[in-house]
N, C-alpha and C positions, 0 to 999 in steps of 0.2 A: 225756910219755904222754898220749894223748886220753883224756878223760872218757867214761865208759861210757855207751852209749845203749840198747843192746839187749842183754839178758842172757836166754838160754834155758837151762833146766836140766831134764834128763830128761824131755823132752817127747814123749809117747806119744800118736799120733792114730790114729783108724780112721775108714774110710768104711764105712758099713753095719756088716757084721761082719768086714771085712778090717783087720787092723792095718797102717799104712803107715809110721808113724814110731815108733822103738822105743826110746825113751830119747836124743834127740837134745840136745846142748849145743852152744851157740854164743854168742859175745860179740862184740859190734860197737861200736867206739868212735865218738865224734864225729868226723866227716871222713873216716873210713876206707872202703876200698873192699875188700869181701870177695867172692871167688867160690866158688860151689857149682858142683862138677862131678860127674857120675856117670851110670852107665849108664841106659837107660831103665826106668822103674818103681821107681827107687830112692826116689822122695818127694820129689824136688826141688820140683816145682810145688806139691805137698801143703803143703811147708813155707810158701811164699809164701802160698797161699790160707788157711791157718790163721791167719798171722799178719794177714791182713786180715779175719778173722772170717767166712768164708763158712761157712753153717749146716750144710753136709751133712759139714763136716770136724770129727769128734768129738774134742774133747780128753779122754782119759782119765786122764791123769796129767801131772804136771810144772808148771813154773811159768814165767811170761814177763813181764819187767818191762821198759818202754819208758819213757825218761827218768824212771826212778825210780817209774813207777806200774805197777799191776797191769795188764797187756794184756788178759788173758782175762777180766776183768770188764766190759770195754767193749764196745759195740755198734759195729758196722761204722763206721757214720758217725761216732761219737765217735773211733775209731781215726784217721780221715782227719783230723779236726780236731786231732788231737794231732802230726799230721805224718807219717803213713804214706801211701804211694802206691805203686801196683803198676801195672806195664804187662803186658800179657797176649799170649800166642802168637798169638791170634786175635780181634783188636778187633772188636767188634761194630758194625754199621750202625745209626745211628739216623735214620731217615727224619724229615723234618720240623724237625729242630733244628740250626741253622747251629752249625759249630765253635766259631765266637765267642761265641755264646748259651750253649752247653753249658759252655765254659770260663769264662765270667765267672759263670755261676751257681755253678760249683764252687768259684771263688775265694771268693764271698760264702758259700758254705756252710762253708768251712774259716776263716772269719774274715778273709779277704785283701779287704776291701771297697774298691773303687775308683770314681771317677766313671766314667761312660762315655768321657769325653774320655781320661782317664788310662789306662783300660783298653786304649783303641785305640792308644794311643801305645806303652804296653808291647808289646802284641801285635806292632805293627809291628816293634820291635827284635828281638823274640825270633824271629820269622820269618826275619830276616836271618841268624841265628846258624845255622839250618839250611838256609839257601841255598834258602829256599822262596818261591813265588810269594804274596804276601799275598792273591790272590784265593781260596785256598784256605779263608781265614777265613770267608768268606761262602758257603761250599758246605756241604750237609748232612753231619753227622758221619759219616765213613767210607763214604758212599753213592757207590758207582762209584770209590773209591780202589783204587789198586794195593796190593799188600802193602807196598812201600814207604813209600807215601804214608801208608798207616795208622800205621806206626811212627813217620813224622815227626810225625804229629798227636800222638801219645802224648807224644813227646819235647817238642813244642810245649807241651802241657798240664803237662808236668813243670817246664818253664822258668818258666811262669806261676805254679804252684801252689807252688813252693820247698818242698817238705817236707823234714822232717829226716832221713828214710830213704827212699829210692827202691829198691823192689824190681823189677828188670827180669827178666822171665821168658822167655827165648829172643828177646831183642828183636833179635838179629842173625839170626836163623833166616829163610832163604829170601831175604836181601838180596843184591843184588851189590856189588861192591868199593865202587863210588862210594857208593852208599846206606849201607853200613856206616861208611864214613868220615865221612859227613854225620851220621849217628845218633851216631857216637862224639863228633864234636866237640860236638853239643849236650848229651850227658851230662858232658862235660867243662866245659863252660860252666856246667852246674848246680851243679856241685862249687865251681867258683872264684867263683861268685856268691854262693853259701849256705854253704859248707863243710859241705854235706849228705853224708850217709852214703849208701853203695851195697851191696846185696845182689845180685850178678849170677848169674843162674842161666842156664848156657850149656853148649852142646855144641861149638859151632865155635870159640870162643874169637877170632873175628876182632875183635870188639868190643873186646877188651882192649889192642889194640895201641896206642891213643892215650890209654890211662889209666894211672896208677899203682896197683898191685894192692899192697894190704898183707898179705893172707893168702888162700891157698887151701884148701878144705876139700872131701875127697872123700867123697860120700854113697854108701852101698851099704847096700841092703835096711834102710832106715829108720834107719841110724846114720852119723855122722861116723867115719870108719875111719883117715883120714890128713889130716894139715895141713902147710902149708908156704909157702913164698913162691913167687914168679911161676916159678921153675924147676920147681915141679911141674905146672904147665900144659904146659911143653915136654915134660916127660917121658911125661905122659898122652897128649898128642899122637903122640908116637913109639910108646909101647908099649900104648896103651890101659888098660882097666881090668883086665885078666885076673888081675894078681898080687893086687889087691884082692878081686876075686871069689873067688879061690881061699882067700884068708885068712879 
Protein backbone atom coordinates (compact mmCIF):
# COMPACT_ATOMS: atom_id res chain seq x y z
CA UNK A 1 0.00 0.00 0.00
CA UNK A 2 1.40 3.39 -0.99
CA UNK A 3 2.06 6.15 1.51
CA UNK A 4 -0.57 8.89 1.68
CA UNK A 5 0.29 12.08 -0.18
CA UNK A 6 -2.95 14.09 -0.38
CA UNK A 7 -5.85 13.89 2.05
CA UNK A 8 -8.96 16.03 1.60
CA UNK A 9 -11.67 15.95 4.27
CA UNK A 10 -15.10 17.55 3.93
CA UNK A 11 -13.84 20.34 1.68
CA UNK A 12 -16.33 23.12 0.99
CA UNK A 13 -15.46 25.88 -1.49
CA UNK A 14 -17.36 28.85 -2.86
CA UNK A 15 -16.78 31.44 -5.56
CA UNK A 16 -18.30 34.73 -4.45
CA UNK A 17 -21.71 33.64 -3.11
CA UNK A 18 -21.99 30.32 -4.95
CA UNK A 19 -20.99 27.12 -3.19
CA UNK A 20 -19.22 24.78 -5.62
CA UNK A 21 -17.64 22.03 -3.52
CA UNK A 22 -19.93 20.69 -0.81
CA UNK A 23 -18.06 18.36 1.49
CA UNK A 24 -15.60 16.66 -0.84
CA UNK A 25 -13.43 13.80 0.42
CA UNK A 26 -10.44 12.37 -1.46
CA UNK A 27 -7.22 10.50 -0.67
CA UNK A 28 -4.28 10.01 -3.04
CA UNK A 29 -1.20 7.93 -2.29
CA UNK A 30 2.33 8.36 -3.60
CA UNK A 31 2.69 7.14 -7.19
CA UNK A 32 -1.04 6.69 -7.68
CA UNK A 33 -3.17 7.82 -10.62
CA UNK A 34 -6.63 9.10 -9.77
CA UNK A 35 -9.26 10.28 -12.25
CA UNK A 36 -12.02 12.80 -11.61
CA UNK A 37 -15.00 12.61 -13.97
CA UNK A 38 -18.29 14.47 -13.88
CA UNK A 39 -20.71 16.66 -15.84
CA UNK A 40 -20.00 20.31 -16.59
CA UNK A 41 -20.30 22.50 -13.51
CA UNK A 42 -19.72 19.64 -11.07
CA UNK A 43 -16.67 21.35 -9.52
CA UNK A 44 -13.80 19.44 -11.16
CA UNK A 45 -11.68 22.46 -12.14
CA UNK A 46 -12.66 24.18 -8.88
CA UNK A 47 -11.00 21.33 -7.00
CA UNK A 48 -7.75 21.74 -8.94
CA UNK A 49 -7.67 25.51 -8.62
CA UNK A 50 -8.43 25.31 -4.90
CA UNK A 51 -5.56 22.91 -4.32
CA UNK A 52 -3.24 25.32 -6.13
CA UNK A 53 -4.41 28.21 -3.93
CA UNK A 54 -6.15 30.54 -6.40
CA UNK A 55 -7.53 33.45 -4.37
CA UNK A 56 -11.03 33.57 -5.88
CA UNK A 57 -11.73 30.05 -4.58
CA UNK A 58 -12.75 30.53 -0.95
CA UNK A 59 -12.45 27.52 1.35
CA UNK A 60 -15.30 27.78 3.87
CA UNK A 61 -14.62 24.53 5.73
CA UNK A 62 -12.69 21.30 5.55
CA UNK A 63 -9.08 20.12 5.76
CA UNK A 64 -6.41 19.40 3.16
CA UNK A 65 -3.05 17.84 4.01
CA UNK A 66 -0.24 17.39 1.49
CA UNK A 67 2.80 15.28 2.39
CA UNK A 68 1.72 15.57 6.00
CA UNK A 69 1.43 19.37 6.04
CA UNK A 70 -1.59 21.70 6.09
CA UNK A 71 -1.97 22.75 2.45
CA UNK A 72 -4.57 25.42 3.15
CA UNK A 73 -2.08 27.41 5.22
CA UNK A 74 0.38 27.65 2.33
CA UNK A 75 0.66 30.46 -0.23
CA UNK A 76 0.43 29.47 -3.89
CA UNK A 77 4.19 29.63 -4.48
CA UNK A 78 4.83 27.56 -1.37
CA UNK A 79 2.47 24.86 -2.67
CA UNK A 80 4.49 24.69 -5.87
CA UNK A 81 7.71 24.43 -3.88
CA UNK A 82 6.23 21.55 -1.89
CA UNK A 83 5.58 19.65 -5.12
CA UNK A 84 2.19 20.64 -6.58
CA UNK A 85 1.81 21.28 -10.30
CA UNK A 86 -1.23 21.94 -12.49
CA UNK A 87 -1.85 22.09 -16.22
CA UNK A 88 -4.68 24.26 -17.53
CA UNK A 89 -7.44 23.91 -20.09
CA UNK A 90 -6.30 27.09 -21.85
CA UNK A 91 -2.60 27.83 -21.23
CA UNK A 92 -1.84 31.54 -21.54
CA UNK A 93 0.65 33.15 -23.89
CA UNK A 94 3.64 34.94 -22.35
CA UNK A 95 5.17 37.27 -24.95
CA UNK A 96 8.84 38.14 -24.51
CA UNK A 97 9.68 35.10 -22.38
CA UNK A 98 11.17 32.01 -24.00
CA UNK A 99 9.88 28.59 -22.98
CA UNK A 100 13.37 27.54 -21.85
CA UNK A 101 13.80 30.71 -19.79
CA UNK A 102 10.38 30.35 -18.17
CA UNK A 103 10.96 26.70 -17.33
CA UNK A 104 14.45 27.25 -15.91
CA UNK A 105 13.14 30.04 -13.67
CA UNK A 106 10.31 27.76 -12.53
CA UNK A 107 12.78 24.99 -11.73
CA UNK A 108 14.90 27.38 -9.66
CA UNK A 109 11.80 28.70 -7.87
CA UNK A 110 10.91 25.21 -6.61
CA UNK A 111 14.48 24.48 -5.57
CA UNK A 112 15.58 22.45 -8.59
CA UNK A 113 18.64 24.53 -9.48
CA UNK A 114 20.82 23.50 -12.39
CA UNK A 115 23.70 25.07 -14.24
CA UNK A 116 22.75 26.40 -17.65
CA UNK A 117 24.62 23.54 -19.30
CA UNK A 118 22.86 20.89 -17.21
CA UNK A 119 19.49 22.53 -17.80
CA UNK A 120 19.99 22.56 -21.56
CA UNK A 121 21.10 18.94 -21.52
CA UNK A 122 18.04 17.87 -19.48
CA UNK A 123 15.71 19.94 -21.67
CA UNK A 124 17.06 18.32 -24.83
CA UNK A 125 16.35 14.89 -23.35
CA UNK A 126 12.82 15.73 -22.25
CA UNK A 127 11.71 17.19 -25.59
CA UNK A 128 12.62 13.82 -27.11
CA UNK A 129 10.12 12.16 -24.76
CA UNK A 130 7.27 14.20 -26.24
CA UNK A 131 8.61 13.95 -29.80
CA UNK A 132 9.03 17.72 -30.04
CA UNK A 133 11.36 19.88 -32.08
CA UNK A 134 13.97 21.45 -29.72
CA UNK A 135 13.50 24.78 -31.51
CA UNK A 136 10.32 25.28 -29.45
CA UNK A 137 12.54 25.85 -26.40
CA UNK A 138 13.70 29.15 -27.90
CA UNK A 139 10.21 30.36 -28.82
CA UNK A 140 8.15 32.72 -26.66
CA UNK A 141 5.97 30.72 -24.28
CA UNK A 142 2.80 29.59 -26.09
CA UNK A 143 2.94 32.53 -28.52
CA UNK A 144 1.69 31.24 -31.85
CA UNK A 145 1.46 27.70 -30.48
CA UNK A 146 -1.40 25.46 -31.56
CA UNK A 147 -3.57 23.88 -28.88
CA UNK A 148 -1.54 20.69 -29.03
CA UNK A 149 1.76 22.57 -28.84
CA UNK A 150 0.57 24.43 -25.73
CA UNK A 151 -0.27 21.12 -24.07
CA UNK A 152 3.14 19.72 -25.04
CA UNK A 153 4.78 22.79 -23.51
CA UNK A 154 3.01 22.02 -20.23
CA UNK A 155 4.06 18.38 -20.31
CA UNK A 156 7.64 19.50 -20.96
CA UNK A 157 7.44 21.67 -17.84
CA UNK A 158 6.01 18.72 -15.91
CA UNK A 159 8.96 16.57 -16.95
CA UNK A 160 11.46 19.25 -15.97
CA UNK A 161 9.87 20.25 -12.65
CA UNK A 162 9.16 16.69 -11.45
CA UNK A 163 6.46 17.53 -8.88
CA UNK A 164 5.09 15.12 -6.28
CA UNK A 165 1.53 15.59 -7.56
CA UNK A 166 0.46 16.74 -11.02
CA UNK A 167 -3.11 17.93 -11.53
CA UNK A 168 -4.03 17.63 -15.21
CA UNK A 169 -7.11 19.68 -16.05
CA UNK A 170 -8.54 18.53 -19.40
CA UNK A 171 -5.05 18.04 -20.82
CA UNK A 172 -6.43 15.90 -23.65
CA UNK A 173 -9.20 18.34 -24.57
CA UNK A 174 -9.25 19.28 -28.26
CA UNK A 175 -6.22 17.16 -29.18
CA UNK A 176 -6.10 14.79 -32.13
CA UNK A 177 -5.23 11.11 -31.67
CA UNK A 178 -1.50 11.56 -32.33
CA UNK A 179 -1.22 14.53 -29.94
CA UNK A 180 -3.05 12.63 -27.20
CA UNK A 181 -0.68 9.70 -27.62
CA UNK A 182 2.36 11.97 -27.39
CA UNK A 183 1.05 13.80 -24.32
CA UNK A 184 0.16 10.46 -22.68
CA UNK A 185 3.70 9.19 -23.23
CA UNK A 186 5.04 12.34 -21.56
CA UNK A 187 2.78 11.87 -18.56
CA UNK A 188 3.75 8.21 -18.35
CA UNK A 189 7.45 9.15 -18.45
CA UNK A 190 6.90 11.64 -15.61
CA UNK A 191 5.52 8.89 -13.41
CA UNK A 192 8.27 6.45 -14.33
CA UNK A 193 10.99 9.02 -13.62
CA UNK A 194 9.63 10.30 -10.31
CA UNK A 195 6.97 7.91 -8.97
CA UNK A 196 4.82 11.04 -9.01
CA UNK A 197 1.09 11.04 -8.37
CA UNK A 198 -1.58 12.16 -10.84
CA UNK A 199 -5.00 13.71 -10.42
CA UNK A 200 -6.51 13.70 -13.90
CA UNK A 201 -9.60 15.81 -14.57
CA UNK A 202 -11.10 14.70 -17.86
CA UNK A 203 -14.17 14.36 -20.05
CA UNK A 204 -12.88 12.41 -23.03
CA UNK A 205 -10.68 9.86 -21.15
CA UNK A 206 -8.46 9.36 -24.24
CA UNK A 207 -5.38 10.25 -22.20
CA UNK A 208 -6.06 7.31 -19.89
CA UNK A 209 -5.42 4.67 -22.54
CA UNK A 210 -1.64 4.69 -21.94
CA UNK A 211 -1.82 5.00 -18.14
CA UNK A 212 -2.44 2.67 -15.21
CA UNK A 213 -5.44 4.04 -13.32
CA UNK A 214 -5.72 3.27 -9.60
CA UNK A 215 -9.06 4.88 -8.85
CA UNK A 216 -11.88 6.73 -10.61
CA UNK A 217 -14.09 9.25 -8.80
CA UNK A 218 -17.41 10.61 -10.05
CA UNK A 219 -18.01 14.22 -9.01
CA UNK A 220 -21.57 15.55 -9.12
CA UNK A 221 -22.80 18.81 -7.62
CA UNK A 222 -19.67 19.34 -5.52
CA UNK A 223 -19.44 15.86 -4.00
CA UNK A 224 -17.86 12.57 -4.98
CA UNK A 225 -20.85 10.27 -5.39
CA UNK A 226 -19.17 7.11 -6.72
CA UNK A 227 -15.72 5.52 -6.83
CA UNK A 228 -14.30 2.54 -8.62
CA UNK A 229 -11.57 1.10 -10.78
CA UNK A 230 -10.95 1.65 -14.49
CA UNK A 231 -14.17 -0.19 -15.40
CA UNK A 232 -16.08 2.83 -14.09
CA UNK A 233 -14.61 4.91 -16.93
CA UNK A 234 -15.95 2.45 -19.48
CA UNK A 235 -19.38 2.44 -17.84
CA UNK A 236 -19.57 6.25 -17.91
CA UNK A 237 -18.38 6.39 -21.52
CA UNK A 238 -21.22 4.03 -22.40
CA UNK A 239 -24.05 5.36 -20.23
CA UNK A 240 -23.06 8.90 -19.22
CA UNK A 241 -23.77 10.48 -15.84
CA UNK A 242 -27.56 10.18 -15.87
CA UNK A 243 -27.90 7.69 -13.03
CA UNK A 244 -25.57 9.77 -10.83
CA UNK A 245 -27.48 12.95 -11.57
CA UNK A 246 -30.74 11.26 -10.60
CA UNK A 247 -29.23 9.97 -7.39
